[in-house]
C-alpha positions as CSV (number, residue, x, y, z in Angstrom):
1,M,0.0,0.1,0.1
2,N,3.0,2.4,0.3
3,R,2.8,3.6,-3.2
4,F,-0.4,5.3,-2.2
5,W,1.1,7.1,0.7
6,V,3.3,9.3,-1.5
7,G,0.9,12.2,-1.6
8,A,0.2,12.2,2.1
9,V,0.1,15.4,4.2
10,L,3.6,16.0,5.8
11,A,3.2,18.8,8.3
12,A,4.1,19.5,11.9
13,G,1.6,20.4,14.3
14,L,-1.0,18.5,12.6
15,L,-3.8,18.4,15.4
16,V,-6.3,21.3,15.3
17,S,-6.8,23.1,18.5
18,G,-9.6,25.3,17.4
19,A,-13.1,23.7,17.3
20,E,-13.9,25.2,14.1
21,A,-10.6,24.7,12.2
22,R,-11.6,21.6,10.3
23,L,-14.3,19.2,9.1
24,R,-14.6,16.8,12.1
25,V,-16.4,13.4,11.1
26,C,-17.2,10.6,13.7
27,T,-18.5,7.1,13.6
28,W,-20.3,5.6,16.8
29,N,-22.2,2.6,17.4
30,V,-24.6,3.9,20.2
31,T,-25.9,0.7,21.5
32,N,-29.5,0.1,20.9
33,Y,-30.4,3.6,21.3
34,N,-34.0,4.1,22.0
35,G,-34.0,7.6,23.5
36,D,-32.2,7.3,26.9
37,R,-28.9,8.2,28.2
38,V,-29.4,11.9,27.2
39,T,-27.1,13.6,29.7
40,D,-24.4,11.0,29.1
41,F,-24.2,11.6,25.5
42,Q,-24.4,15.3,25.8
43,T,-21.3,15.1,28.2
44,A,-19.5,12.8,26.1
45,L,-20.2,15.0,22.8
46,Y,-19.8,18.5,24.3
47,G,-17.9,18.0,27.7
48,E,-14.5,19.5,27.8
49,F,-11.1,18.4,29.5
50,Q,-8.0,20.5,29.4
51,G,-9.3,22.2,26.2
52,R,-10.2,19.0,24.4
53,S,-13.8,18.3,23.2
54,M,-15.5,16.2,20.5
55,Q,-17.1,19.2,18.7
56,L,-18.2,17.1,15.8
57,D,-19.6,18.2,12.4
58,V,-20.8,14.9,11.2
59,L,-21.7,11.8,13.1
60,I,-22.3,8.4,11.4
61,G,-24.2,6.3,13.8
62,Q,-25.1,2.6,14.0
63,E,-27.9,0.8,16.2
64,F,-30.6,3.2,16.2
65,I,-33.9,1.8,17.0
66,S,-36.4,4.0,15.3
67,Q,-37.4,7.3,14.1
68,T,-38.2,8.5,17.6
69,A,-34.8,7.5,18.7
70,V,-33.2,9.4,15.8
71,N,-35.3,12.4,16.8
72,T,-34.2,12.3,20.3
73,F,-30.6,12.0,19.5
74,R,-30.9,15.1,17.0
75,N,-32.7,17.1,19.9
76,L,-29.9,16.1,22.6
77,L,-27.4,17.1,20.0
78,N,-29.0,20.6,19.8
79,S,-29.8,21.1,23.5
80,A,-26.4,20.1,24.8
81,P,-24.6,22.7,26.9
82,G,-22.1,24.1,24.3
83,S,-23.8,23.0,21.2
84,P,-24.4,25.3,18.5
85,G,-27.7,24.1,18.1
86,D,-27.6,23.7,14.3
87,W,-27.8,19.9,14.1
88,Q,-30.0,18.1,11.7
89,A,-30.7,14.3,10.7
90,A,-30.8,12.7,7.4
91,P,-34.1,11.0,6.8
92,F,-34.2,7.7,8.7
93,V,-34.7,4.3,6.9
94,N,-36.0,1.6,8.9
95,G,-34.6,-1.8,8.0
96,N,-33.8,-5.1,9.5
97,D,-32.7,-5.3,13.2
98,T,-31.0,-1.8,14.1
99,D,-30.3,1.1,11.9
100,S,-27.9,3.5,10.7
101,A,-28.5,7.2,11.1
102,L,-26.5,10.5,10.1
103,F,-26.4,13.8,12.0
104,Y,-24.8,16.9,10.7
105,R,-24.4,20.6,11.3
106,T,-26.4,22.6,8.8
107,S,-24.0,25.7,9.2
108,R,-21.1,23.4,8.1
109,V,-22.5,20.7,6.0
110,T,-24.9,20.5,3.0
111,F,-26.8,17.0,3.0
112,I,-27.4,15.9,-0.7
113,A,-28.8,12.4,-0.7
114,Q,-28.9,9.1,0.8
115,T,-28.9,5.5,-0.7
116,V,-29.7,2.1,0.6
117,V,-26.5,0.4,-0.6
118,A,-27.9,-3.1,0.4
119,S,-30.8,-4.2,2.5
120,G,-30.4,-6.5,5.6
121,G,-32.4,-9.7,6.1
122,N,-32.2,-13.1,7.7
123,P,-29.3,-15.4,6.9
124,P,-27.7,-15.8,4.3
125,A,-28.4,-12.0,3.7
126,I,-26.5,-9.3,5.3
127,P,-27.9,-8.5,8.9
128,R,-28.7,-4.7,8.4
129,N,-29.0,-2.0,6.0
130,I,-26.0,-0.7,4.5
131,M,-26.3,3.1,4.0
132,R,-24.6,5.8,2.1
133,Y,-24.8,9.5,2.8
134,D,-23.6,12.2,0.3
135,I,-22.8,15.5,1.9
136,R,-20.7,18.6,0.9
137,P,-19.3,21.2,3.0
138,V,-21.0,24.6,3.3
139,G,-19.4,27.0,0.7
140,Y,-18.6,24.5,-2.0
141,A,-20.6,23.3,-5.0
142,G,-18.4,21.3,-7.1
143,A,-18.3,17.4,-7.5
144,N,-14.8,17.2,-6.1
145,A,-16.0,18.9,-2.7
146,T,-18.5,15.8,-2.3
147,I,-18.0,13.1,0.1
148,A,-19.9,9.9,0.2
149,M,-20.2,8.4,3.6
150,Y,-21.0,4.6,4.2
151,S,-22.4,3.5,7.4
152,S,-22.3,-0.4,8.3
153,H,-22.8,-2.6,11.1
154,M,-21.3,-5.8,10.1
155,K,-22.2,-9.1,11.5
156,S,-20.5,-10.4,14.6
157,G,-19.2,-13.7,15.4
158,S,-16.6,-16.0,14.0
159,T,-18.7,-18.9,12.5
160,T,-18.2,-19.6,8.6
161,S,-21.6,-17.9,8.2
162,D,-20.6,-14.8,10.1
163,L,-17.7,-14.5,8.0
164,D,-19.4,-14.9,4.8
165,R,-22.0,-12.3,5.8
166,R,-19.2,-9.8,6.8
167,L,-17.6,-10.4,3.4
168,A,-20.9,-9.8,1.5
169,E,-21.3,-6.4,3.3
170,A,-17.7,-5.5,2.4
171,Q,-18.3,-6.5,-1.2
172,F,-21.5,-4.3,-1.3
173,I,-19.7,-1.3,0.0
174,R,-16.6,-1.6,-2.3
175,S,-18.7,-2.3,-5.4
176,N,-20.7,0.8,-4.7
177,A,-17.8,3.0,-4.3
178,E,-16.4,1.7,-7.7
179,T,-19.6,3.4,-9.2
180,L,-19.2,6.9,-7.6
181,P,-18.3,9.9,-9.9
182,A,-14.5,10.1,-10.4
183,D,-14.2,13.4,-8.6
184,W,-16.0,12.4,-5.5
185,H,-14.3,11.4,-2.1
186,F,-15.5,8.5,0.1
187,L,-15.2,7.1,3.4
188,V,-16.9,4.3,5.7
189,G,-17.7,4.7,9.4
190,A,-18.7,1.3,10.8
191,D,-18.7,-1.2,13.5
192,F,-16.8,-3.9,11.5
193,N,-16.8,-6.5,14.1
194,I,-13.4,-7.7,12.6
195,P,-10.8,-8.6,15.1
196,N,-7.8,-8.5,12.6
197,S,-6.8,-7.1,9.1
198,T,-6.2,-10.4,7.6
199,Q,-9.9,-11.3,7.4
200,T,-11.5,-11.5,4.0
201,A,-14.0,-8.8,4.8
202,Y,-11.4,-6.4,5.6
203,Q,-9.0,-7.2,2.7
204,K,-12.1,-6.7,0.4
205,L,-12.2,-3.1,1.7
206,V,-8.7,-2.4,1.7
207,G,-6.9,-4.8,-0.6
208,S,-5.5,-4.0,-4.1
209,E,-7.6,-5.4,-7.0
210,I,-7.8,-5.0,-10.6
211,N,-10.3,-2.3,-10.0
212,N,-9.2,0.2,-7.2
213,A,-11.6,3.0,-7.8
214,G,-13.5,1.8,-4.7
215,R,-10.4,0.9,-2.6
216,F,-10.2,2.0,1.2
217,F,-7.3,2.7,3.4
218,D,-6.8,2.9,7.1
219,P,-5.8,6.5,7.8
220,I,-3.6,5.4,10.8
221,N,-2.1,2.7,8.9
222,R,-2.3,-0.2,11.7
223,P,-2.9,-3.5,10.3
224,G,-2.6,-6.5,12.2
225,N,-4.3,-8.2,15.2
226,W,-6.7,-5.8,17.2
227,N,-8.0,-8.4,19.5
228,N,-6.1,-8.7,23.0
229,T,-3.1,-7.2,21.5
230,A,-1.2,-4.9,24.1
231,A,0.3,-2.7,21.3
232,T,-3.1,-1.7,20.0
233,R,-4.8,-0.9,23.5
234,N,-4.5,2.9,22.6
235,I,-6.6,2.5,19.5
236,N,-9.4,-0.1,20.7
237,T,-12.9,0.9,20.8
238,Q,-14.6,-1.7,22.6
239,D,-15.9,-2.1,25.4
240,P,-15.6,0.8,27.7
241,A,-18.1,-0.6,30.2
242,T,-16.7,-4.1,30.6
243,Q,-13.3,-4.8,28.8
244,M,-11.4,-2.7,26.3
245,D,-9.9,-5.3,23.9
246,D,-10.9,-4.8,20.4
247,R,-10.7,-2.2,17.5
248,F,-14.2,-2.9,16.0
249,D,-15.0,0.7,15.1
250,Q,-13.0,2.4,12.5
251,I,-13.1,4.9,9.7
252,L,-11.6,4.1,6.5
253,I,-10.9,6.6,3.8
254,S,-10.4,6.7,-0.1
255,A,-6.9,7.4,-1.6
256,D,-8.1,10.9,-2.7
257,L,-8.3,11.8,0.9
258,F,-4.7,11.9,1.4
259,D,-3.3,13.2,-1.7
260,S,-2.3,16.6,-0.6
261,K,-4.9,18.4,-2.6
262,G,-8.7,19.0,-2.4
263,I,-10.4,17.4,0.7
264,D,-7.7,15.7,2.8
265,Y,-7.3,13.8,5.9
266,I,-5.4,15.9,8.5
267,G,-2.7,13.3,9.1
268,N,0.0,11.2,7.5
269,P,-1.3,7.8,6.7
270,S,2.6,6.9,5.7
271,I,3.3,6.9,9.4
272,P,1.5,4.2,11.3
273,F,-0.2,5.5,14.7
274,K,2.2,4.9,17.5
275,N,2.0,1.6,19.5
276,Y,1.2,1.8,23.0
277,S,4.0,2.2,25.4
278,S,3.8,2.3,29.3
279,S,6.3,5.1,29.5
280,D,4.3,7.4,27.2
281,P,2.3,9.8,29.3
282,Q,-0.1,10.4,26.3
283,P,-0.3,7.3,24.3
284,W,-3.4,8.5,22.6
285,N,-1.8,11.6,21.3
286,D,-0.1,11.1,18.0
287,P,0.8,14.5,16.5
288,N,1.0,12.7,13.0
289,H,-2.9,12.1,13.1
290,S,-6.0,13.6,13.9
291,Y,-7.6,10.2,14.2
292,R,-8.9,9.7,17.6
293,C,-10.8,6.9,19.7
294,W,-12.4,9.4,22.0
295,G,-12.0,8.4,25.6
296,N,-9.3,5.8,25.2
297,D,-6.2,7.1,26.7
298,G,-4.5,3.6,26.6
299,S,-4.5,2.7,30.2
300,A,-7.2,0.1,30.0
301,Y,-6.5,-3.3,28.7
302,N,-9.0,-6.2,29.2
303,A,-10.4,-4.0,31.6
304,P,-13.3,-1.0,31.8
305,L,-12.4,2.4,30.5
306,A,-10.1,4.3,33.0
307,T,-11.9,7.0,34.6
308,T,-10.1,8.7,37.5
309,N,-6.9,8.8,35.8
310,N,-7.9,9.2,32.3
311,S,-5.4,11.5,30.6
312,M,-7.4,12.2,27.5
313,V,-10.9,13.2,28.6
314,G,-10.7,13.1,32.4
315,P,-13.1,11.3,34.8
316,T,-16.5,13.2,33.7
317,I,-16.3,12.5,30.2
318,A,-14.9,9.0,30.6
319,Q,-17.7,8.1,33.1
320,A,-20.3,9.4,30.7
321,L,-18.7,7.3,27.7
322,I,-19.0,4.2,30.0
323,N,-22.7,5.0,30.5
324,T,-23.4,5.5,26.8
325,A,-22.1,1.9,26.2
326,D,-24.9,0.8,28.3
327,G,-23.1,-2.3,29.6
328,L,-21.6,-3.6,26.3
329,G,-20.7,-1.0,23.8
330,H,-18.4,1.1,22.0
331,L,-16.6,4.4,21.9
332,P,-16.7,6.9,19.2
333,V,-13.9,7.3,16.7
334,Y,-13.3,10.7,14.7
335,L,-11.0,12.2,12.3
336,D,-10.5,15.7,10.8
337,L,-10.4,16.8,7.3
338,R,-8.9,19.6,5.7
339,L,-11.0,21.3,2.8
340,P,-10.1,22.7,-0.5
341,A,-9.0,26.2,-1.4
342,Q,-11.0,28.4,-3.5
343,A,-9.6,30.8,-6.2
344,G,-10.3,34.5,-6.7
345,V,-9.1,37.1,-9.2
346,S,-9.0,40.9,-9.0
347,T,-10.6,41.6,-12.3
348,N,-11.8,39.8,-15.5
349,L,-10.7,42.5,-17.8
350,I,-7.4,44.4,-18.3
351,D,-7.6,47.2,-20.7
352,F,-4.2,48.8,-21.6
353,G,-6.2,51.4,-23.6
354,V,-4.4,53.3,-26.4
355,V,-0.7,52.9,-26.1
356,R,2.3,53.9,-28.4
357,V,4.0,51.3,-30.3
358,N,7.3,49.9,-29.0
359,S,6.5,51.4,-25.6
360,S,6.8,49.7,-22.2
361,Q,3.3,48.8,-21.0
362,S,2.3,46.4,-17.9
363,R,-0.6,46.2,-15.6
364,T,-1.1,44.1,-12.5
365,F,-3.8,41.8,-11.1
366,Q,-4.3,39.6,-8.1
367,V,-4.8,36.0,-7.4
368,S,-6.3,35.0,-4.0
369,N,-7.4,32.2,-1.9
370,T,-11.1,32.8,-1.1
371,A,-11.9,29.7,1.1
372,N,-13.7,30.6,4.2
373,T,-11.3,31.0,6.9
374,A,-14.0,32.4,9.3
375,L,-15.7,29.1,9.0
376,W,-13.0,26.5,8.7
377,G,-10.0,28.4,10.0
378,T,-6.7,28.6,8.4
379,N,-5.4,25.2,9.5
380,G,-8.7,23.6,8.0
381,L,-8.1,24.7,4.5
382,Q,-5.7,24.0,1.8
383,R,-3.2,26.4,0.3
384,L,-4.4,27.4,-3.3
385,N,-1.9,26.3,-6.1
386,Y,-1.8,27.7,-9.4
387,T,0.0,28.2,-12.7
388,M,-0.6,31.1,-15.4
389,T,-0.2,31.5,-19.3
390,S,-1.3,34.1,-21.9
391,T,-2.0,33.9,-25.4
392,S,0.3,35.6,-27.9
393,G,0.7,39.4,-27.4
394,A,1.4,39.4,-23.6
395,T,3.3,37.6,-21.1
396,V,2.6,36.5,-17.4
397,P,5.1,34.9,-14.9
398,T,5.3,31.0,-15.8
399,S,6.3,29.7,-12.5
400,S,4.2,27.8,-9.9
401,F,2.5,29.8,-7.3
402,F,0.5,29.2,-4.0
403,V,-1.6,31.3,-1.7
404,N,-2.1,30.0,1.8
405,P,-5.4,30.4,3.4
406,G,-6.1,33.8,4.9
407,A,-3.0,35.1,3.4
408,S,-2.7,38.4,1.2
409,A,-3.4,38.1,-2.5
410,N,-0.6,37.5,-4.9
411,T,0.0,40.4,-7.4
412,H,1.2,39.5,-10.9
413,A,2.1,41.8,-13.9
414,V,1.1,41.1,-17.3
415,V,3.3,42.8,-19.9
416,L,2.3,43.9,-23.3
417,N,4.2,43.3,-26.5
418,T,3.6,46.7,-28.2
419,S,5.8,45.9,-31.2
420,T,2.8,45.3,-33.7
421,L,0.1,48.1,-34.4
422,G,-3.4,47.5,-34.0
423,V,-6.0,46.2,-31.8
424,R,-4.9,43.3,-29.8
425,T,-7.0,41.2,-27.4
426,G,-5.9,37.8,-25.4
427,T,-6.6,36.1,-22.6
428,I,-4.7,35.0,-19.3
429,T,-5.7,31.6,-18.1
430,I,-5.0,30.8,-14.3
431,T,-5.2,26.9,-13.8
432,T,-5.7,26.3,-10.1
433,D,-6.7,23.3,-7.9
434,A,-9.6,25.1,-6.3
435,A,-12.6,22.9,-5.7
436,D,-15.0,25.3,-7.6
437,N,-14.1,27.0,-10.9
438,P,-10.7,25.9,-11.0
439,V,-9.8,27.7,-14.3
440,R,-10.2,31.4,-14.2
441,T,-9.6,33.5,-17.2
442,I,-8.7,37.3,-17.6
443,T,-9.3,39.2,-21.0
444,W,-6.6,41.8,-21.9
445,R,-7.0,44.2,-24.8
446,A,-5.1,47.2,-26.3
447,D,-5.0,49.7,-29.1
448,I,-1.3,50.0,-30.2
449,R,-0.8,53.1,-32.4
450,V,2.2,55.1,-33.9
451,K,1.4,57.8,-31.7
452,A,-0.9,57.9,-28.6
453,P,-3.0,60.7,-27.7
454,E,-1.5,63.5,-25.9
455,V,-3.0,64.2,-22.6
456,G,-5.6,66.7,-22.9
457,G,-5.4,66.8,-26.8
458,P,-8.1,66.6,-29.2
459,A,-7.9,62.7,-29.5
460,S,-8.3,62.3,-25.6
461,P,-11.9,61.8,-24.6
462,R,-13.1,65.1,-23.2
463,G,-9.7,66.0,-22.4
464,N,-9.8,63.9,-19.3
465,P,-6.3,62.5,-18.7
466,T,-7.5,59.8,-16.3
467,L,-9.0,58.2,-19.2
468,V,-5.9,57.8,-21.4
469,G,-4.8,54.2,-21.7
470,R,-8.1,53.0,-20.4
471,Q,-10.5,53.9,-23.2
472,G,-8.6,53.0,-26.2
473,F,-11.5,51.3,-28.0
474,G,-13.7,53.9,-29.8
475,L,-11.3,56.6,-29.8
């Protein structure tokens, strides 16, 4: 898989401190949720310890019992102390057994559509519906700012039938991902019920095949055995109430979510999330990754989640997470995404006006990164990368340029070739990696004469010197 890591984000200080400075996506099996545990969920979601809080933007949930349960969960999100109160739920689909649900903040995410990828039923069918939710961050309109989010709760158990049903679920997800528009990104948040990365269901999701359009990747690059393994205790998700010993819950991402352009995972998948070490005071805190199992500070192994000395979330949030597990449940897993740049130009027309043959003529224009730093923060946005060309008759710099989010615009000069008489027109093409309208054009024009009008002379419009060199057409 290493050849896919080449474009991964390489950065120091990857973790985002501000609550708004990223798009945070979470998956959480909420354990047969029927409308109870309201205060505990609110504490887990919006409680704060040493400046850390979940502060999600999108929640992919499993094990919801009914529409009423979804409504209650949406309401607790909106009424929690510290909540922005802008949560909405995708339409609920009631299938076999428990069901998935999607919750999203309307000020930050636009919900597009949902799809039942496959329907659950009795054996040998898959046990529960597989859902796909398509979203787009607020402020973006293009296909390459769209994320398809899959939700799955795979069959538990180790019998041949259990393994076959998990494999079928993985096949449905990967096959559907292969049909997505080429510019879309995708991820899956799930309770996989898979104890190790060698199982066929997991390999169906992450393995290389002839068609890799629907291939998923582990953003923390930690394959292996996740069951009762001491080295993975800091990434385990189950069970906070009784025994932390499995990494059943994961978010897997598409290759274009770590290619250093467009929407990207804030982290470096080429570096595995660190192994647990008893000498590490914060084994949960890997600065190379934004991926977290909320509440797991690494201190609990084959034991309930630590509360009193929990170095990640403190005692109050840790106890709330235990309570949300309802005796046999899961911890939430989240990651942060960086959003694409947007391109702006200061003008769409540069008019040199009437100019003298063989004179020196240049004008300036600006290129800016217009992505919304007020909404996403500077660390939550990509820099704008671009190149420029001009048609014959004028030149612009031909190097590669960039503008960081929130930075001042770059100023560039277009130099006119004045060696040929006559009216000349052309275009400057600015090719960027912006999410929307990535290619911008500026028209330039000039009237090159043997002698340009004198300031205040009869050829100058109304004798106004400020119009010389600007009103060449029609003189």
